[in-house]
C-alpha positions as protocol buffer text, in pm:
chain_id: "A"
residue {
  index: 1
  type: MET
  ca { x: -19 y: -20 z: -2 }
}
residue {
  index: 2
  type: ALA
  ca { x: 120 y: 342 z: -85 }
}
residue {
  index: 3
  type: LYS
  ca { x: 204 y: 616 z: 175 }
}
residue {
  index: 4
  type: HIS
  ca { x: 67 y: 962 z: 106 }
}
residue {
  index: 5
  type: LEU
  ca { x: 338 y: 1219 z: 161 }
}
residue {
  index: 6
  type: LYS
  ca { x: 301 y: 1548 z: 311 }
}
residue {
  index: 7
  type: ILE
  ca { x: 522 y: 1792 z: 126 }
}
residue {
  index: 8
  type: GLY
  ca { x: 601 y: 2152 z: 245 }
}
residue {
  index: 9
  type: VAL
  ca { x: 692 y: 2465 z: 24 }
}
residue {
  index: 10
  type: THR
  ca { x: 835 y: 2781 z: 200 }
}
residue {
  index: 11
  type: GLY
  ca { x: 1072 y: 3075 z: 134 }
}
residue {
  index: 12
  type: GLY
  ca { x: 1087 y: 3423 z: 163 }
}
residue {
  index: 13
  type: ILE
  ca { x: 862 y: 3705 z: 20 }
}
residue {
  index: 14
  type: GLY
  ca { x: 887 y: 3708 z: -338 }
}
residue {
  index: 15
  type: SER
  ca { x: 1071 y: 3368 z: -359 }
}
residue {
  index: 16
  type: GLY
  ca { x: 815 y: 3240 z: -617 }
}
residue {
  index: 17
  type: LYS
  ca { x: 654 y: 2967 z: -380 }
}
residue {
  index: 18
  type: SER
  ca { x: 339 y: 3003 z: -545 }
}
residue {
  index: 19
  type: THR
  ca { x: 486 y: 2945 z: -917 }
}
residue {
  index: 20
  type: VAL
  ca { x: 652 y: 2643 z: -799 }
}
residue {
  index: 21
  type: CYS
  ca { x: 324 y: 2523 z: -637 }
}
residue {
  index: 22
  type: SER
  ca { x: 140 y: 2608 z: -961 }
}
residue {
  index: 23
  type: ILE
  ca { x: 397 y: 2370 z: -1141 }
}
residue {
  index: 24
  type: PHE
  ca { x: 329 y: 2100 z: -888 }
}
residue {
  index: 25
  type: GLU
  ca { x: -59 y: 2145 z: -945 }
}
residue {
  index: 26
  type: HIS
  ca { x: -11 y: 2111 z: -1326 }
}
residue {
  index: 27
  type: LEU
  ca { x: 155 y: 1778 z: -1247 }
}
residue {
  index: 28
  type: GLY
  ca { x: -171 y: 1678 z: -1049 }
}
residue {
  index: 29
  type: ALA
  ca { x: -69 y: 1697 z: -718 }
}
residue {
  index: 30
  type: PRO
  ca { x: -270 y: 1860 z: -449 }
}
residue {
  index: 31
  type: ILE
  ca { x: -203 y: 2187 z: -310 }
}
residue {
  index: 32
  type: TYR
  ca { x: -287 y: 2356 z: 40 }
}
residue {
  index: 33
  type: ASN
  ca { x: -246 y: 2731 z: 52 }
}
residue {
  index: 34
  type: ALA
  ca { x: -229 y: 2800 z: 441 }
}
residue {
  index: 35
  type: ASP
  ca { x: -222 y: 3146 z: 391 }
}
residue {
  index: 36
  type: ASN
  ca { x: -562 y: 3169 z: 164 }
}
residue {
  index: 37
  type: ARG
  ca { x: -694 y: 2926 z: 388 }
}
residue {
  index: 38
  type: ALA
  ca { x: -606 y: 3107 z: 745 }
}
residue {
  index: 39
  type: LYS
  ca { x: -808 y: 3419 z: 549 }
}
residue {
  index: 40
  type: GLN
  ca { x: -1114 y: 3213 z: 462 }
}
residue {
  index: 41
  type: LEU
  ca { x: -1112 y: 3047 z: 841 }
}
residue {
  index: 42
  type: MET
  ca { x: -1109 y: 3367 z: 968 }
}
residue {
  index: 43
  type: GLN
  ca { x: -1398 y: 3477 z: 771 }
}
residue {
  index: 44
  type: GLU
  ca { x: -1590 y: 3158 z: 805 }
}
residue {
  index: 45
  type: ASP
  ca { x: -1528 y: 2994 z: 1111 }
}
residue {
  index: 46
  type: GLU
  ca { x: -1747 y: 3115 z: 1398 }
}
residue {
  index: 47
  type: ASP
  ca { x: -1531 y: 2983 z: 1675 }
}
residue {
  index: 48
  type: LEU
  ca { x: -1203 y: 3141 z: 1564 }
}
residue {
  index: 49
  type: LYS
  ca { x: -1424 y: 3478 z: 1491 }
}
residue {
  index: 50
  type: LYS
  ca { x: -1522 y: 3494 z: 1857 }
}
residue {
  index: 51
  type: LYS
  ca { x: -1169 y: 3440 z: 1958 }
}
residue {
  index: 52
  type: LEU
  ca { x: -1051 y: 3712 z: 1750 }
}
residue {
  index: 53
  type: ARG
  ca { x: -1319 y: 3952 z: 1873 }
}
residue {
  index: 54
  type: LEU
  ca { x: -1192 y: 3857 z: 2230 }
}
residue {
  index: 55
  type: ALA
  ca { x: -828 y: 3919 z: 2174 }
}
residue {
  index: 56
  type: PHE
  ca { x: -861 y: 4242 z: 1962 }
}
residue {
  index: 57
  type: GLY
  ca { x: -1199 y: 4408 z: 2015 }
}
residue {
  index: 58
  type: TRP
  ca { x: -1529 y: 4402 z: 1861 }
}
residue {
  index: 59
  type: ASP
  ca { x: -1413 y: 4622 z: 1582 }
}
residue {
  index: 60
  type: VAL
  ca { x: -1214 y: 4344 z: 1415 }
}
residue {
  index: 61
  type: TYR
  ca { x: -1522 y: 4267 z: 1236 }
}
residue {
  index: 62
  type: ASP
  ca { x: -1752 y: 4535 z: 1049 }
}
residue {
  index: 63
  type: LYS
  ca { x: -2099 y: 4597 z: 1052 }
}
residue {
  index: 64
  type: GLU
  ca { x: -2105 y: 4322 z: 775 }
}
residue {
  index: 65
  type: ASP
  ca { x: -1962 y: 4087 z: 972 }
}
residue {
  index: 66
  type: LYS
  ca { x: -1634 y: 4090 z: 722 }
}
residue {
  index: 67
  type: LEU
  ca { x: -1286 y: 4094 z: 870 }
}
residue {
  index: 68
  type: ASP
  ca { x: -1121 y: 4440 z: 886 }
}
residue {
  index: 69
  type: ARG
  ca { x: -758 y: 4369 z: 771 }
}
residue {
  index: 70
  type: GLU
  ca { x: -662 y: 4699 z: 818 }
}
residue {
  index: 71
  type: TYR
  ca { x: -758 y: 4772 z: 1166 }
}
residue {
  index: 72
  type: LEU
  ca { x: -575 y: 4380 z: 1248 }
}
residue {
  index: 73
  type: ALA
  ca { x: -286 y: 4480 z: 1058 }
}
residue {
  index: 74
  type: LYS
  ca { x: -251 y: 4812 z: 1237 }
}
residue {
  index: 75
  type: ILE
  ca { x: -267 y: 4616 z: 1613 }
}
residue {
  index: 76
  type: VAL
  ca { x: 22 y: 4345 z: 1507 }
}
residue {
  index: 77
  type: PHE
  ca { x: 213 y: 4557 z: 1254 }
}
residue {
  index: 78
  type: ASN
  ca { x: 538 y: 4614 z: 1416 }
}
residue {
  index: 79
  type: ASN
  ca { x: 412 y: 4483 z: 1782 }
}
residue {
  index: 80
  type: PRO
  ca { x: 547 y: 4094 z: 1819 }
}
residue {
  index: 81
  type: PRO
  ca { x: 339 y: 4021 z: 2144 }
}
residue {
  index: 82
  type: GLN
  ca { x: 12 y: 4083 z: 1970 }
}
residue {
  index: 83
  type: LEU
  ca { x: 132 y: 3904 z: 1636 }
}
residue {
  index: 84
  type: ARG
  ca { x: 242 y: 3644 z: 1875 }
}
residue {
  index: 85
  type: ILE
  ca { x: -143 y: 3612 z: 1992 }
}
residue {
  index: 86
  type: LEU
  ca { x: -286 y: 3626 z: 1666 }
}
residue {
  index: 87
  type: ASN
  ca { x: -67 y: 3336 z: 1550 }
}
residue {
  index: 88
  type: GLN
  ca { x: -152 y: 3144 z: 1848 }
}
residue {
  index: 89
  type: ILE
  ca { x: -511 y: 3174 z: 1756 }
}
residue {
  index: 90
  type: VAL
  ca { x: -530 y: 3113 z: 1386 }
}
residue {
  index: 91
  type: HIS
  ca { x: -219 y: 2829 z: 1326 }
}
residue {
  index: 92
  type: PRO
  ca { x: -423 y: 2566 z: 1528 }
}
residue {
  index: 93
  type: ALA
  ca { x: -776 y: 2648 z: 1334 }
}
residue {
  index: 94
  type: VAL
  ca { x: -548 y: 2624 z: 994 }
}
residue {
  index: 95
  type: PHE
  ca { x: -346 y: 2312 z: 1135 }
}
residue {
  index: 96
  type: ASP
  ca { x: -687 y: 2090 z: 1202 }
}
residue {
  index: 97
  type: ASP
  ca { x: -785 y: 2229 z: 864 }
}
residue {
  index: 98
  type: TYR
  ca { x: -505 y: 2124 z: 668 }
}
residue {
  index: 99
  type: ALA
  ca { x: -518 y: 1757 z: 876 }
}
residue {
  index: 100
  type: ALA
  ca { x: -881 y: 1729 z: 780 }
}
residue {
  index: 101
  type: TRP
  ca { x: -771 y: 1817 z: 391 }
}
residue {
  index: 102
  type: VAL
  ca { x: -494 y: 1574 z: 377 }
}
residue {
  index: 103
  type: LYS
  ca { x: -727 y: 1307 z: 498 }
}
residue {
  index: 104
  type: GLU
  ca { x: -932 y: 1385 z: 218 }
}
residue {
  index: 105
  type: GLN
  ca { x: -629 y: 1358 z: -16 }
}
residue {
  index: 106
  type: GLU
  ca { x: -506 y: 1028 z: 97 }
}
residue {
  index: 107
  type: GLU
  ca { x: -883 y: 903 z: 32 }
}
residue {
  index: 108
  type: LYS
  ca { x: -863 y: 1006 z: -322 }
}
residue {
  index: 109
  type: GLY
  ca { x: -500 y: 824 z: -370 }
}
residue {
  index: 110
  type: ALA
  ca { x: -325 y: 1115 z: -439 }
}
residue {
  index: 111
  type: PRO
  ca { x: 58 y: 981 z: -410 }
}
residue {
  index: 112
  type: TYR
  ca { x: 120 y: 1320 z: -223 }
}
residue {
  index: 113
  type: SER
  ca { x: 40 y: 1646 z: -137 }
}
residue {
  index: 114
  type: VAL
  ca { x: 183 y: 2017 z: -98 }
}
residue {
  index: 115
  type: LYS
  ca { x: 147 y: 2281 z: 174 }
}
residue {
  index: 116
  type: GLU
  ca { x: 230 y: 2606 z: 57 }
}
residue {
  index: 117
  type: ALA
  ca { x: 303 y: 2840 z: 351 }
}
residue {
  index: 118
  type: ALA
  ca { x: 531 y: 3138 z: 431 }
}
residue {
  index: 119
  type: LEU
  ca { x: 571 y: 3044 z: 823 }
}
residue {
  index: 120
  type: LEU
  ca { x: 645 y: 2670 z: 795 }
}
residue {
  index: 121
  type: VAL
  ca { x: 972 y: 2690 z: 974 }
}
residue {
  index: 122
  type: GLU
  ca { x: 873 y: 3008 z: 1219 }
}
residue {
  index: 123
  type: ALA
  ca { x: 557 y: 2805 z: 1325 }
}
residue {
  index: 124
  type: GLN
  ca { x: 746 y: 2470 z: 1361 }
}
residue {
  index: 125
  type: SER
  ca { x: 477 y: 2316 z: 1160 }
}
residue {
  index: 126
  type: TYR
  ca { x: 739 y: 2151 z: 913 }
}
residue {
  index: 127
  type: LYS
  ca { x: 784 y: 1907 z: 1148 }
}
residue {
  index: 128
  type: LYS
  ca { x: 480 y: 1745 z: 1106 }
}
residue {
  index: 129
  type: LEU
  ca { x: 528 y: 1697 z: 741 }
}
residue {
  index: 130
  type: ASP
  ca { x: 741 y: 1445 z: 547 }
}
residue {
  index: 131
  type: LYS
  ca { x: 955 y: 1666 z: 338 }
}
residue {
  index: 132
  type: LEU
  ca { x: 1042 y: 2021 z: 321 }
}
residue {
  index: 133
  type: ILE
  ca { x: 1131 y: 2249 z: 7 }
}
residue {
  index: 134
  type: VAL
  ca { x: 1289 y: 2571 z: 38 }
}
residue {
  index: 135
  type: VAL
  ca { x: 1248 y: 2801 z: -257 }
}
residue {
  index: 136
  type: THR
  ca { x: 1549 y: 3067 z: -321 }
}
residue {
  index: 137
  type: CYS
  ca { x: 1552 y: 3361 z: -520 }
}
residue {
  index: 138
  type: PRO
  ca { x: 1819 y: 3639 z: -566 }
}
residue {
  index: 139
  type: ILE
  ca { x: 1716 y: 3941 z: -382 }
}
residue {
  index: 140
  type: ASP
  ca { x: 1712 y: 4203 z: -659 }
}
residue {
  index: 141
  type: THR
  ca { x: 1473 y: 3968 z: -825 }
}
residue {
  index: 142
  type: ARG
  ca { x: 1265 y: 3973 z: -518 }
}
residue {
  index: 143
  type: LEU
  ca { x: 1282 y: 4326 z: -452 }
}
residue {
  index: 144
  type: GLU
  ca { x: 1158 y: 4416 z: -814 }
}
residue {
  index: 145
  type: ARG
  ca { x: 895 y: 4150 z: -768 }
}
residue {
  index: 146
  type: ILE
  ca { x: 750 y: 4266 z: -464 }
}
residue {
  index: 147
  type: MET
  ca { x: 788 y: 4638 z: -545 }
}
residue {
  index: 148
  type: LYS
  ca { x: 572 y: 4577 z: -875 }
}
residue {
  index: 149
  type: ARG
  ca { x: 317 y: 4346 z: -705 }
}
residue {
  index: 150
  type: ASP
  ca { x: 242 y: 4545 z: -408 }
}
residue {
  index: 151
  type: ASN
  ca { x: 304 y: 4878 z: -579 }
}
residue {
  index: 152
  type: ILE
  ca { x: 536 y: 5011 z: -267 }
}
residue {
  index: 153
  type: ARG
  ca { x: 873 y: 5138 z: -226 }
}
residue {
  index: 154
  type: ARG
  ca { x: 1204 y: 4959 z: -204 }
}
residue {
  index: 155
  type: GLU
  ca { x: 1237 y: 5040 z: 151 }
}
residue {
  index: 156
  type: GLU
  ca { x: 875 y: 4902 z: 252 }
}
residue {
  index: 157
  type: VAL
  ca { x: 1021 y: 4534 z: 79 }
}
residue {
  index: 158
  type: LEU
  ca { x: 1328 y: 4543 z: 269 }
}
residue {
  index: 159
  type: LYS
  ca { x: 1149 y: 4598 z: 587 }
}
residue {
  index: 160
  type: ARG
  ca { x: 940 y: 4321 z: 518 }
}
residue {
  index: 161
  type: ILE
  ca { x: 1234 y: 4085 z: 409 }
}
residue {
  index: 162
  type: GLU
  ca { x: 1404 y: 4181 z: 750 }
}
residue {
  index: 163
  type: ASN
  ca { x: 1105 y: 4067 z: 942 }
}
residue {
  index: 164
  type: GLN
  ca { x: 1126 y: 3742 z: 788 }
}
residue {
  index: 165
  type: LEU
  ca { x: 1396 y: 3439 z: 879 }
}
residue {
  index: 166
  type: SER
  ca { x: 1649 y: 3489 z: 657 }
}
residue {
  index: 167
  type: ASP
  ca { x: 1720 y: 3193 z: 400 }
}
residue {
  index: 168
  type: LYS
  ca { x: 2024 y: 3039 z: 548 }
}
residue {
  index: 169
  type: ASP
  ca { x: 1779 y: 2985 z: 870 }
}
residue {
  index: 170
  type: ARG
  ca { x: 1532 y: 2819 z: 630 }
}
residue {
  index: 171
  type: LEU
  ca { x: 1806 y: 2617 z: 463 }
}
residue {
  index: 172
  type: ASP
  ca { x: 1895 y: 2448 z: 802 }
}
residue {
  index: 173
  type: HIS
  ca { x: 1572 y: 2293 z: 757 }
}
residue {
  index: 174
  type: ALA
  ca { x: 1534 y: 2209 z: 408 }
}
residue {
  index: 175
  type: ASP
  ca { x: 1517 y: 1841 z: 284 }
}
residue {
  index: 176
  type: TYR
  ca { x: 1512 y: 2013 z: -107 }
}
residue {
  index: 177
  type: VAL
  ca { x: 1624 y: 2327 z: -268 }
}
residue {
  index: 178
  type: ILE
  ca { x: 1456 y: 2527 z: -546 }
}
residue {
  index: 179
  type: LYS
  ca { x: 1678 y: 2774 z: -714 }
}
residue {
  index: 180
  type: ASN
  ca { x: 1430 y: 3063 z: -856 }
}
residue {
  index: 181
  type: ALA
  ca { x: 1702 y: 3209 z: -1080 }
}
residue {
  index: 182
  type: PRO
  ca { x: 1752 y: 3272 z: -1460 }
}
residue {
  index: 183
  type: SER
  ca { x: 2031 y: 3004 z: -1487 }
}
residue {
  index: 184
  type: PHE
  ca { x: 1803 y: 2736 z: -1341 }
}
residue {
  index: 185
  type: SER
  ca { x: 1477 y: 2586 z: -1496 }
}
residue {
  index: 186
  type: LEU
  ca { x: 1194 y: 2597 z: -1228 }
}
residue {
  index: 187
  type: ILE
  ca { x: 1005 y: 2356 z: -1450 }
}
residue {
  index: 188
  type: GLU
  ca { x: 1276 y: 2083 z: -1454 }
}
residue {
  index: 189
  type: GLN
  ca { x: 1338 y: 2125 z: -1097 }
}
residue {
  index: 190
  type: VAL
  ca { x: 986 y: 2059 z: -990 }
}
residue {
  index: 191
  type: LEU
  ca { x: 949 y: 1757 z: -1231 }
}
residue {
  index: 192
  type: GLU
  ca { x: 1237 y: 1605 z: -1046 }
}
residue {
  index: 193
  type: LEU
  ca { x: 1110 y: 1628 z: -734 }
}
residue {
  index: 194
  type: HIS
  ca { x: 741 y: 1517 z: -845 }
}
residue {
  index: 195
  type: LYS
  ca { x: 897 y: 1203 z: -988 }
}
residue {
  index: 196
  type: THR
  ca { x: 1107 y: 1139 z: -673 }
}
residue {
  index: 197
  type: PHE
  ca { x: 755 y: 1222 z: -457 }
}
residue {
  index: 198
  type: VAL
  ca { x: 595 y: 960 z: -652 }
}
residue {
  index: 199
  type: ASN
  ca { x: 841 y: 675 z: -647 }
}
residue {
  index: 200
  type: GLU
  ca { x: 880 y: 734 z: -235 }
}
residue {
  index: 201
  type: SER
  ca { x: 486 y: 718 z: -204 }
}
residue {
  index: 202
  type: GLN
  ca { x: 485 y: 385 z: -417 }
}
residue {
  index: 203
  type: VAL
  ca { x: 819 y: 203 z: -219 }
}
residue {
  index: 204
  type: ALA
  ca { x: 739 y: 379 z: 154 }
}
residue {
  index: 205
  type: ASN
  ca { x: 518 y: 70 z: 239 }
}
residue {
  index: 206
  type: VAL
  ca { x: 629 y: -224 z: 31 }
}
């Protein structure tokens, strides 16, 4: 019987995590985007909404019961204790949601699935996965990409990058590294890993 492998994909802001995951998706791998799911759960999960209101005040949701992201961002931005509280509330909900999702993929017979998350190493959640892929990218490319994508100044991008773990810290925990740079083919790197994971799944319980 094949074993379902849980693969993590992480990397710094602007490194190309989503591009890598879209290639995996084209190859048939189910993708769990932890950041997107967290946003959905903060909007849809009543228990989570109650906890957020208790922690950050009733105004964290507007009159139409929509999460006021700007209000929440002002509270947690550059405030590590408040950000820690937010993560302590949201991360367990995402963890439970991910566990249920993985079970579905196992039942469907997928040899492996991919969890995309910016904070896999920081949150220590990579320890619950079978393999961790870290995506790296030259800093100048990352700066240019984020400035264009978010329409912000170079200084703001650098501040965001400084607030994240360094590539070196992430690479200490990596099982595989994907280099998102002009001299490396992303498609070839992902295809090679796809073959590896399918093979590992098939031989895992032989």
